C-alpha positions, 0 to 999 in steps of 0.5 A: 465549496468554500463553506465545506472547507471552512467547516473542515478547519473548524471541526477536524484536526489539521492532519491533512494537506487536502486538495481544494476539492469537495467530492460528492460521488465516484464511479469507475475511474471518475470522481465528481465534486459538488459543482459537477466537475469531473476528474479522472482518478490516477490515485485510486484513493491512495491505491485503495480502489484497484477495481474502480470506485463503487464497483457494483459486485463489491457494493452488492456483496457488502450490502447483502451481508450487512443485511444478513449479519452486520456485526459479530464479535471475534468471540464467535465464528463467522463463515464469511470471515473464514471463507476469506481467510481460506482464500488468502491462505491459498493465495499467500500461504499461511494463517490470517489475522484481520485488522482494519488498515495497513498500519494495524496489519503491520502492527500485528505483524511486528507483535507476532514476530516479536512474540515468535522471537522471544518464545523461540530464542529468549527475550534478547531476540526482539528487535527489528530492521527496516529500510530508510525511506520506508513507510509502514504506518502511523501508529507509534510502532509502525511510525518507528518502523518507518524509515523517515525520521522527519515523520517520526521525530515529532513523536519522540520518545519512540518505541525501542528495538528498531534499526534502519538501514539503506534500501537495496544495500545488502552489506548494510543489512548483513552488518545490522542483522545481529542476534537481537533481531527477530524480523526484517520488514521491507516493502517490495516497492517503497511507495511513500518513500518515492516509488523505489523498487527493491532489487531482486538480488537484494530481496534474495540476499535478505531472504538468505541472511534471514534464514542463516540467522534465524530471523523472520522476513516480513513483506509489507504489501499493503500498497504493492499487493492485490494486483497493483504491480501485475501479479497478486503479490509483488513478491511473486515477481522476485520469487522470494517468499516471506514468513509474514505478508501484510495486505490492506488498501484494496483488499476490499476495494476501499472498505477498511480491512487489513490482513497479516498472513503468516506461515503456520510455524510463525502463526503458532507464536500467538495464543488466545488473548495475545492480539485482537480487534473489535472490528477486524474481519467484520462480515460485510467487509469480508464479503466485499473482499471475497467479491474482490478476489472473485473479480480478480480471478476472472478479469485477466487483470494481471496481463492488463496491468502489465501491458498498461504499466509498460505503456505508461512508463514508456510514454512518461520516459518519452515525455521526459526526453521531449521536455527535459522535465522528467527523469527516473521513471520507475515502478512496476505495473500501475505503481509508477513514480517519476522524478521531476527535473525541478522542485515543482511536483506540487505545482504540477499536481495542482495544475493537473487537478484543475484540468480534471486529473487526480495525481499525487506528489511525494515531496517537491520532486516526485510524481506518483501514479496509482490509477485503478487497475481498470484505467484505460489507455485512452485515459492514460493518453489524456493525462499524458497530453495534459502533463506534457503541456504543463511540463512545457511551461517549465521547459522554456 
């Protein structure tokens, strides 16, 4: 293992604070390192393998399509790409553009919104509002949209035209929504910001403000979509419909794809040549995404995720009461965050890793749980037992 870690330092840019594990294979909810150590994955590759690792139906769909047609440029039509666009149009409502990641999907959404604003209202209507604490990607534009100055300040000067307002603060949003704004972009639950949900009345209020002031509403569902919170989209729970929705992460269960889905009247703002991607919507990946949607249609995941999420949160709350070391259990479905009473989240993450559980810490005092949606109650109980023992080390 030390040899691989040394090679990483030699050949990679130092952009990741990696965990001290060299992984070799994965299946379902389990990971194995090169020494044969088994781990239960409560992170799902940062929410990217909702159906579990190496899902056979997805692997087979990607492999079969790759043998038939591995790559075709977007200068041509591709039946499997069109089938996926049709499915997403039905599920989300609108017309699609395929990219390779969540950041690219959000970048495309920002470009489309700005094009729409300028075309319909003139050059002045080109700005954006996002929330403090948000995370929308690491390209220069999506990093600027991200409401975390600590992440973006290193790369100044940043693109202009972005304003950040406090999350769940409707008066602040109303004050910022002037005639220069073409779109508001929000997460339904701020993932990288600490797993903080948007309030339903806040989302409804933002939708009303956007309608009144002729501003688009973009929902970044890169992490919350694909059944992560129970329904296919987290926006379904809030009963608020955006003008543009972005998806990625588990759309092809770990294979690289992103999508933006825009209402037809908004989608019309793009013309040939306005946007593009060499690899976006590649045939094998689209085949994998279609397999994902087929599984989600038939697996009853919505009810399963809701039940397991409620159970997980209840037990975490109980653990917090027993140990005094956890508070603010929050989230929806199997997207759960909890604040630690001490600044020991990283230490807890590493301790659980040694015991065979992969979780995630956000900063010094937040634990995040994003298990595959196929996680079992028994696996949740095993994690809670290990977590409880670790927390008791700090309670004494």
